[in-house]
C-alpha positions as a Python dict, from the first residue, in 0.01 Angstrom:
ca = {
    (1, 'M'): (0, 0, 0),
    (2, 'E'): (-237, -236, -165),
    (3, 'N'): (19, -400, -392),
    (4, 'D'): (286, -460, -128),
    (5, 'C'): (209, -834, -125),
    (6, 'K'): (277, -853, -503),
    (7, 'V'): (612, -675, -488),
    (8, 'K'): (905, -911, -537),
    (9, 'A'): (1235, -872, -358),
    (10, 'N'): (1477, -675, -571),
    (11, 'G'): (1818, -590, -431),
    (12, 'W'): (1891, -357, -724),
    (13, 'A'): (1621, -126, -593),
    (14, 'L'): (1856, -40, -304),
    (15, 'I'): (2111, 121, -538),
    (16, 'P'): (1990, 475, -449),
    (17, 'I'): (2083, 407, -85),
    (18, 'A'): (2426, 278, -193),
    (19, 'I'): (2477, 592, -402),
    (20, 'F'): (2387, 807, -104),
    (21, 'L'): (2638, 622, 115),
    (22, 'V'): (2916, 666, -138),
    (23, 'L'): (2839, 1035, -190),
    (24, 'Y'): (2787, 1130, 173),
    (25, 'L'): (2991, 886, 380),
    (26, 'G'): (3268, 846, 122),
    (27, 'N'): (3318, 1218, 67),
    (28, 'G'): (3282, 1283, 440),
    (29, 'I'): (3567, 1047, 524),
    (30, 'F'): (3778, 1188, 241),
    (31, 'F'): (3736, 1553, 341),
    (32, 'E'): (3757, 1488, 714),
    (33, 'Y'): (4060, 1257, 732),
    (34, 'I'): (4235, 1236, 393),
    (35, 'S'): (4210, 1585, 245),
    (36, 'P'): (4067, 1820, 511),
    (37, 'V'): (3913, 2150, 404),
    (38, 'E'): (4042, 2433, 622),
    (39, 'G'): (3774, 2583, 846),
    (40, 'Q'): (3508, 2328, 753),
    (41, 'M'): (3399, 1996, 900),
    (42, 'G'): (3458, 1720, 646),
    (43, 'F'): (3114, 1563, 675),
    (44, 'Y'): (2952, 1896, 589),
    (45, 'V'): (3140, 1958, 265),
    (46, 'V'): (2882, 1751, 77),
    (47, 'S'): (2534, 1850, 186),
    (48, 'V'): (2308, 1564, 293),
    (49, 'V'): (2039, 1731, 79),
    (50, 'L'): (2261, 1713, -230),
    (51, 'A'): (2346, 1348, -164),
    (52, 'F'): (1979, 1253, -125),
    (53, 'S'): (1881, 1460, -432),
    (54, 'I'): (2124, 1268, -652),
    (55, 'S'): (2001, 942, -498),
    (56, 'L'): (1643, 1041, -586),
    (57, 'I'): (1744, 1095, -948),
    (58, 'F'): (1880, 739, -962),
    (59, 'A'): (1561, 609, -797),
    (60, 'F'): (1364, 774, -1078),
    (61, 'I'): (1584, 613, -1344),
    (62, 'Q'): (1504, 264, -1213),
    (63, 'N'): (1197, 59, -1305),
    (64, 'R'): (1120, 157, -1663),
    (65, 'K'): (783, -15, -1638),
    (66, 'L'): (651, 296, -1465),
    (67, 'S'): (607, 628, -1641),
    (68, 'F'): (754, 949, -1503),
    (69, 'D'): (409, 1066, -1394),
    (70, 'E'): (349, 739, -1208),
    (71, 'K'): (677, 781, -1023),
    (72, 'I'): (582, 1139, -934),
    (73, 'H'): (256, 1003, -793),
    (74, 'L'): (446, 751, -580),
    (75, 'C'): (664, 1032, -442),
    (76, 'A'): (359, 1247, -372),
    (77, 'T'): (195, 957, -190),
    (78, 'G'): (502, 914, 29),
    (79, 'I'): (532, 1285, 106),
    (80, 'G'): (159, 1318, 167),
    (81, 'D'): (149, 1054, 438),
    (82, 'D'): (-27, 1193, 748),
    (83, 'N'): (273, 1124, 973),
    (84, 'I'): (515, 1298, 736),
    (85, 'V'): (294, 1610, 723),
    (86, 'I'): (256, 1619, 1102),
    (87, 'M'): (631, 1574, 1139),
    (88, 'L'): (701, 1869, 907),
    (89, 'F'): (468, 2098, 1102),
    (90, 'I'): (625, 1997, 1433),
    (91, 'F'): (973, 2060, 1293),
    (92, 'I'): (866, 2420, 1219),
    (93, 'L'): (744, 2476, 1574),
    (94, 'A'): (1044, 2298, 1728),
    (95, 'G'): (1278, 2524, 1532),
    (96, 'A'): (1089, 2835, 1645),
    (97, 'F'): (1105, 2717, 2007),
    (98, 'S'): (1478, 2644, 1992),
    (99, 'G'): (1552, 2982, 1834),
    (100, 'I'): (1355, 3194, 2079),
    (101, 'A'): (1473, 2992, 2382),
    (102, 'S'): (1839, 3045, 2299),
    (103, 'A'): (1795, 3414, 2218),
    (104, 'A'): (1604, 3475, 2542),
    (105, 'G'): (1893, 3329, 2744),
    (106, 'G'): (1690, 3037, 2871),
    (107, 'A'): (1943, 2761, 2807),
    (108, 'T'): (2239, 2945, 2963),
    (109, 'S'): (2041, 3060, 3267),
    (110, 'T'): (1904, 2711, 3328),
    (111, 'A'): (2248, 2551, 3304),
    (112, 'N'): (2411, 2811, 3530),
    (113, 'M'): (2131, 2789, 3786),
    (114, 'L'): (2170, 2413, 3814),
    (115, 'L'): (2549, 2440, 3834),
    (116, 'N'): (2516, 2665, 4139),
    (117, 'I'): (2300, 2402, 4310),
    (118, 'I'): (2545, 2115, 4254),
    (119, 'P'): (2762, 2030, 4559),
    (120, 'K'): (3124, 2134, 4518),
    (121, 'G'): (3346, 1850, 4404),
    (122, 'F'): (3069, 1683, 4201),
    (123, 'E'): (3087, 1901, 3892),
    (124, 'V'): (3134, 1614, 3645),
    (125, 'P'): (2822, 1415, 3743),
    (126, 'G'): (2654, 1755, 3773),
    (127, 'L'): (2740, 1835, 3412),
    (128, 'F'): (2588, 1503, 3304),
    (129, 'F'): (2269, 1568, 3504),
    (130, 'I'): (2234, 1923, 3372),
    (131, 'A'): (2290, 1808, 3014),
    (132, 'C'): (2010, 1551, 3060),
    (133, 'L'): (1766, 1819, 3175),
    (134, 'I'): (1869, 2089, 2927),
    (135, 'S'): (1853, 1851, 2631),
    (136, 'M'): (1512, 1718, 2735),
    (137, 'A'): (1381, 2074, 2760),
    (138, 'M'): (1547, 2203, 2441),
    (139, 'G'): (1487, 1889, 2235),
    (140, 'T'): (1829, 1909, 2072),
    (141, 'S'): (2158, 1746, 2166),
    (142, 'V'): (2367, 1977, 1945),
    (143, 'G'): (2205, 2285, 2102),
    (144, 'S'): (2271, 2151, 2451),
    (145, 'I'): (2632, 2071, 2366),
    (146, 'T'): (2681, 2419, 2222),
    (147, 'V'): (2554, 2576, 2545),
    (148, 'L'): (2726, 2345, 2795),
    (149, 'V'): (3068, 2260, 2647),
    (150, 'P'): (3207, 2611, 2711),
    (151, 'I'): (3095, 2568, 3074),
    (152, 'A'): (3259, 2222, 3081),
    (153, 'V'): (3583, 2374, 2953),
    (154, 'A'): (3572, 2638, 3228),
    (155, 'I'): (3503, 2376, 3496),
    (156, 'S'): (3788, 2157, 3368),
    (157, 'S'): (4031, 2447, 3365),
    (158, 'N'): (3932, 2601, 3697),
    (159, 'G'): (3885, 2273, 3882),
    (160, 'G'): (4179, 2075, 3742),
    (161, 'L'): (3950, 1808, 3599),
    (162, 'S'): (3986, 1592, 3285),
    (163, 'L'): (3857, 1794, 2988),
    (164, 'P'): (3762, 1489, 2774),
    (165, 'L'): (3566, 1347, 3068),
    (166, 'C'): (3385, 1677, 3134),
    (167, 'V'): (3292, 1712, 2767),
    (168, 'G'): (3205, 1340, 2746),
    (169, 'A'): (2962, 1386, 3036),
    (170, 'V'): (2795, 1673, 2850),
    (171, 'V'): (2767, 1472, 2526),
    (172, 'G'): (2625, 1169, 2707),
    (173, 'G'): (2368, 1373, 2897),
    (174, 'S'): (2271, 1557, 2579),
    (175, 'M'): (2204, 1227, 2402),
    (176, 'F'): (1992, 1109, 2696),
    (177, 'G'): (1772, 1418, 2677),
    (178, 'D'): (1755, 1418, 2298),
    (179, 'N'): (1644, 1056, 2306),
    (180, 'L'): (1360, 1118, 2555),
    (181, 'S'): (1249, 1475, 2483),
    (182, 'F'): (895, 1514, 2353),
    (183, 'I'): (1004, 1798, 2123),
    (184, 'S'): (1321, 1633, 1988),
    (185, 'D'): (1322, 1578, 1611),
    (186, 'T'): (1431, 1218, 1671),
    (187, 'T'): (1132, 1154, 1898),
    (188, 'I'): (901, 1323, 1650),
    (189, 'A'): (1040, 1117, 1361),
    (190, 'A'): (1034, 786, 1552),
    (191, 'T'): (679, 824, 1685),
    (192, 'K'): (512, 977, 1382),
    (193, 'T'): (657, 724, 1137),
    (194, 'Q'): (521, 444, 1357),
    (195, 'G'): (191, 614, 1440),
    (196, 'V'): (232, 600, 1820),
    (197, 'A'): (177, 854, 2097),
    (198, 'M'): (491, 1022, 2229),
    (199, 'K'): (404, 933, 2589),
    (200, 'D'): (386, 561, 2498),
    (201, 'K'): (726, 572, 2333),
    (202, 'F'): (860, 765, 2634),
    (203, 'K'): (737, 497, 2877),
    (204, 'T'): (898, 223, 2670),
    (205, 'N'): (1218, 419, 2613),
    (206, 'I'): (1277, 522, 2971),
    (207, 'K'): (1292, 159, 3085),
    (208, 'V'): (1636, 130, 2925),
    (209, 'S'): (1747, 494, 2916),
    (210, 'L'): (1694, 575, 3283),
    (211, 'P'): (1885, 272, 3423),
    (212, 'A'): (2170, 349, 3181),
    (213, 'A'): (2172, 713, 3298),
    (214, 'I'): (2171, 609, 3665),
    (215, 'I'): (2466, 375, 3611),
    (216, 'T'): (2653, 648, 3423),
    (217, 'F'): (2581, 899, 3699),
    (218, 'A'): (2705, 650, 3960),
    (219, 'I'): (3030, 597, 3768),
    (220, 'L'): (3084, 973, 3750),
    (221, 'V'): (3011, 1012, 4122),
    (222, 'I'): (3272, 747, 4201),
    (223, 'Y'): (3517, 937, 3980),
    (224, 'S'): (3437, 1256, 4175),
    (225, 'F'): (3511, 1088, 4507),
    (226, 'M'): (3845, 970, 4372),
    (227, 'N'): (3941, 1294, 4194),
    (228, 'K'): (3836, 1598, 4394),
    (229, 'G'): (3885, 1916, 4193),
    (230, 'E'): (3927, 2274, 4307),
    (231, 'T'): (3646, 2522, 4375),
    (232, 'I'): (3509, 2653, 4046),
    (233, 'G'): (3314, 2958, 4166),
    (234, 'N'): (2959, 3072, 4088),
    (235, 'F'): (2773, 3122, 3759),
    (236, 'D'): (2529, 3405, 3682),
    (237, 'F'): (2170, 3322, 3591),
    (238, 'N'): (1821, 3466, 3572),
    (239, 'I'): (1557, 3240, 3723),
    (240, 'W'): (1280, 3390, 3510),
    (241, 'Q'): (1468, 3300, 3193),
    (242, 'A'): (1503, 2941, 3316),
    (243, 'L'): (1140, 2899, 3426),
    (244, 'P'): (983, 2839, 3079),
    (245, 'Y'): (1211, 2537, 3022),
    (246, 'F'): (1084, 2367, 3335),
    (247, 'L'): (723, 2444, 3244),
    (248, 'V'): (770, 2301, 2894),
    (249, 'L'): (936, 1992, 3040),
    (250, 'M'): (648, 1944, 3285),
    (251, 'L'): (379, 1990, 3017),
    (252, 'S'): (557, 1742, 2789),
    (253, 'I'): (585, 1475, 3057),
    (254, 'I'): (217, 1494, 3156),
    (255, 'G'): (120, 1432, 2794),
    (256, 'I'): (-5, 1769, 2663),
    (257, 'N'): (-27, 1781, 2282),
    (258, 'V'): (317, 1862, 2142),
    (259, 'F'): (181, 2143, 1922),
    (260, 'L'): (29, 2314, 2226),
    (261, 'V'): (344, 2259, 2434),
    (262, 'L'): (565, 2420, 2171),
    (263, 'I'): (333, 2717, 2119),
    (264, 'I'): (312, 2778, 2496),
    (265, 'G'): (692, 2753, 2521),
    (266, 'I'): (745, 3004, 2238),
    (267, 'L'): (501, 3256, 2390),
    (268, 'L'): (654, 3218, 2737),
    (269, 'F'): (1008, 3280, 2612),
    (270, 'V'): (895, 3585, 2412),
    (271, 'L'): (727, 3725, 2724),
    (272, 'V'): (1015, 3644, 2960),
    (273, 'G'): (1277, 3769, 2713),
    (274, 'I'): (1106, 4106, 2674),
    (275, 'I'): (1042, 4144, 3048),
    (276, 'T'): (1403, 4060, 3144),
    (277, 'G'): (1548, 4270, 2864),
    (278, 'S'): (1722, 3987, 2678),
    (279, 'L'): (1486, 4038, 2384),
    (280, 'V'): (1304, 4319, 2210),
    (281, 'Y'): (1019, 4278, 1963),
    (282, 'A'): (1252, 4277, 1661),
    (283, 'T'): (1505, 4026, 1801),
    (284, 'A'): (1222, 3799, 1916),
    (285, 'L'): (1086, 3782, 1562),
    (286, 'S'): (1428, 3733, 1403),
    (287, 'S'): (1529, 3459, 1649),
    (288, 'I'): (1208, 3267, 1580),
    (289, 'G'): (1275, 3297, 1208),
    (290, 'T'): (1634, 3185, 1252),
    (291, 'G'): (1521, 2883, 1452),
    (292, 'I'): (1272, 2782, 1184),
    (293, 'S'): (1536, 2829, 913),
    (294, 'G'): (1762, 2594, 1107),
    (295, 'M'): (1505, 2319, 1050),
    (296, 'F'): (1484, 2365, 673),
    (297, 'E'): (1751, 2106, 593),
    (298, 'T'): (1584, 1847, 816),
    (299, 'M'): (1247, 1917, 650),
    (300, 'I'): (1390, 1894, 298),
    (301, 'V'): (1567, 1570, 385),
    (302, 'T'): (1240, 1431, 523),
    (303, 'I'): (1064, 1514, 195),
    (304, 'L'): (1343, 1364, -17),
    (305, 'V'): (1364, 1049, 195),
    (306, 'A'): (986, 1003, 183),
    (307, 'S'): (1007, 1018, -198),
    (308, 'I'): (1304, 783, -227),
    (309, 'T'): (1165, 525, 14),
    (310, 'S'): (830, 525, -166),
    (311, 'L'): (1006, 442, -495),
    (312, 'I'): (1236, 186, -332),
    (313, 'R'): (940, 16, -165),
    (314, 'N'): (751, -5, -494),
    (315, 'N'): (1060, -141, -672),
    (316, 'G'): (1108, -422, -420),
    (317, 'G'): (1395, -280, -215),
    (318, 'F'): (1220, -307, 119),
    (319, 'E'): (1122, -663, 42),
    (320, 'A'): (1487, -743, -30),
    (321, 'I'): (1591, -610, 311),
    (322, 'L'): (1306, -795, 478),
    (323, 'S'): (1407, -1116, 303),
    (324, 'F'): (1764, -1071, 428),
    (325, 'I'): (1640, -1021, 785),
    (326, 'R'): (1392, -1311, 762),
    (327, 'K'): (1677, -1551, 690),
    (328, 'R'): (1848, -1448, 1011),
    (329, 'A'): (1569, -1333, 1241),
    (330, 'K'): (1361, -1632, 1339),
    (331, 'S'): (1166, -1467, 1620),
    (332, 'R'): (1045, -1144, 1776),
    (333, 'V'): (1386, -1103, 1941),
    (334, 'G'): (1555, -1143, 1603),
    (335, 'G'): (1321, -883, 1456),
    (336, 'M'): (1413, -635, 1729),
    (337, 'F'): (1784, -695, 1670),
    (338, 'G'): (1715, -639, 1300),
    (339, 'I'): (1555, -299, 1371),
    (340, 'F'): (1835, -205, 1610),
    (341, 'S'): (2111, -303, 1366),
    (342, 'L'): (1942, -144, 1064),
    (343, 'T'): (1898, 192, 1238),
    (344, 'A'): (2248, 188, 1385),
    (345, 'F'): (2394, 117, 1041),
    (346, 'M'): (2195, 400, 884),
    (347, 'D'): (2323, 640, 1151),
    (348, 'I'): (2682, 532, 1088),
    (349, 'A'): (2619, 596, 719),
    (350, 'T'): (2438, 929, 745),
    (351, 'A'): (2596, 1075, 1064),
    (352, 'N'): (2252, 1218, 1144),
    (353, 'N'): (2020, 1042, 1388),
    (354, 'T'): (1702, 1202, 1254),
    (355, 'V'): (1786, 1112, 895),
    (356, 'A'): (1875, 758, 1005),
    (357, 'I'): (1534, 719, 1169),
    (358, 'V'): (1345, 858, 869),
    (359, 'V'): (1530, 622, 634),
    (360, 'A'): (1498, 312, 853),
    (361, 'A'): (1144, 375, 981),
    (362, 'P'): (938, 231, 691),
    (363, 'I'): (1142, -91, 691),
    (364, 'A'): (1135, -109, 1070),
    (365, 'K'): (756, -78, 1064),
    (366, 'E'): (728, -379, 832),
    (367, 'I'): (969, -580, 1048),
    (368, 'G'): (761, -492, 1354),
    (369, 'D'): (438, -598, 1184),
    (370, 'E'): (588, -928, 1072),
    (371, 'Y'): (753, -1025, 1401),
    (372, 'G'): (493, -891, 1642),
    (373, 'V'): (698, -598, 1775),
    (374, 'E'): (463, -328, 1906),
    (375, 'P'): (485, 12, 1728),
    (376, 'K'): (588, 184, 2054),
    (377, 'K'): (874, -65, 2089),
    (378, 'V'): (976, -9, 1727),
    (379, 'A'): (974, 368, 1782),
    (380, 'S'): (1185, 325, 2096),
    (381, 'L'): (1439, 105, 1917),
    (382, 'L'): (1462, 351, 1627),
    (383, 'D'): (1529, 644, 1856),
    (384, 'V'): (1760, 477, 2105),
    (385, 'S'): (1979, 297, 1850),
    (386, 'S'): (2025, 611, 1641),
    (387, 'C'): (2115, 814, 1952),
    (388, 'I'): (2364, 551, 2068),
    (389, 'M'): (2555, 563, 1741),
    (390, 'Q'): (2522, 940, 1703),
    (391, 'G'): (2673, 983, 2048),
    (392, 'I'): (2976, 770, 1958),
    (393, 'I'): (3075, 830, 1595),
    (394, 'P'): (3358, 1088, 1585),
    (395, 'Y'): (3230, 1243, 1262),
    (396, 'G'): (2878, 1317, 1389),
    (397, 'A'): (2767, 1675, 1450),
    (398, 'Q'): (2762, 1625, 1828),
    (399, 'L'): (3128, 1529, 1869),
    (400, 'L'): (3246, 1760, 1593),
    (401, 'V'): (3079, 2060, 1759),
    (402, 'A'): (3216, 1959, 2099),
    (403, 'S'): (3559, 1913, 1945),
    (404, 'S'): (3559, 2254, 1777),
    (405, 'I'): (3455, 2432, 2101),
    (406, 'A'): (3690, 2245, 2334),
    (407, 'G'): (3982, 2227, 2091),
    (408, 'I'): (4037, 1850, 2124),
    (409, 'P'): (4009, 1599, 1834),
    (410, 'S'): (3674, 1417, 1842),
    (411, 'F'): (3840, 1072, 1860),
    (412, 'N'): (3983, 1167, 2201),
    (413, 'Y'): (3637, 1173, 2356),
    (414, 'I'): (3537, 817, 2263),
    (415, 'P'): (3680, 646, 2579),
    (416, 'Y'): (3490, 898, 2794),
    (417, 'L'): (3148, 856, 2630),
    (418, 'I'): (3019, 642, 2913),
    (419, 'Y'): (2645, 686, 2866),
    (420, 'P'): (2614, 573, 2500),
    (421, 'F'): (2811, 253, 2572),
    (422, 'V'): (2612, 174, 2889),
    (423, 'L'): (2287, 246, 2702),
    (424, 'C'): (2388, 9, 2422),
    (425, 'L'): (2445, -266, 2680),
    (426, 'F'): (2104, -207, 2840),
    (427, 'V'): (1928, -212, 2501),
    (428, 'I'): (2088, -545, 2410),
    (429, 'I'): (1990, -688, 2750),
    (430, 'S'): (1633, -561, 2709),
    (431, 'I'): (1605, -733, 2370),
    (432, 'V'): (1761, -1064, 2479),
    (433, 'F'): (1541, -1085, 2788),
    (434, 'D'): (1229, -945, 2625),
    (435, 'R'): (934, -1068, 2830),
    (436, 'K'): (714, -1120, 2526),
    (437, 'K'): (973, -1302, 2315),
    (438, 'S'): (839, -1580, 2100),
    (439, 'N'): (947, -1939, 2126),
}
């Protein structure tokens, strides 16, 4: 924006964010731990859309120097940003892909096929490895957890293995794939808000994610050597239903345009589903529609956040945050820690890694510009820090879904969430020993 240099720091401009935190985080804690609502997860009693809508109203009330029409124009400018529009279109296709892939039996067949390949006695590291692949192909950690946790429960029961560890391996692997997948909403949000190519963010991201995954896998292998379980039997699968996932994964990695990758994936799953009998024309259409509908909340939140952040930026809120960070971050390394901490905090507050990225991204971009942090590095930090926290907080969708399927309180999984903790360590090391750090 042309007038950014004239905007003065104004901490009061951040009140809409504070209101959101009180409404969403406060009510979430109340309904989850103080006064639970039977049959409903506490952090989903108050819709994130409602919380952001009320926050937007307060953002409109601020700054009486601007007319209502001028504030509407600011919101429209934020929503109309090229990256926001691209992100919304990709969300539609990603939802369609997820819906048709699940309905066609692709996720279950892929998971079962890989389980049959894993050497007996190494089911726990196998679960982690499968979750990594499935989540990268599906682009959703929650979807991967939904598919794999029932399998983890069966493996734990039949093989006499620790249930929290089996589920923890699935959650960790799902966060790895979600973090790196080219069709994940977190990847889409992180790259498009920073204006970088997905393959560039992937190359930067994998330098910390892959070593963390290898260490996690090694820890689980050592556990398997020390705790041999019983034979778990075989799982049924259809190789044709699994094939499209591997093709989509391959096309994504070689850098094909994400729109084309998603369209190819949707068409392949429609074809395979009809040929194998898992789909008919009507169910194919309905599953695509259901998948797209599942993205509506994310899309609405993106629109609301774009509006709120545009108003907050104009009112001096971003400058207030930047001023706070400037006093503590004296170098490029400090700027990176600022981005990491900001995004992690937003994820703790929102319990949604995509929302956390969308909220933190505009501020992170300014921090990156000021401290010489490349956009691809900023995108990587946004994605990885949000996924770390989302994979640990017991009130996030990932652990709540796993908890509801496995029948164990979400807090019980925290000691077994090896990958998120190892990843956090590697990210901190990568920042401290950044090769381009300033003097």
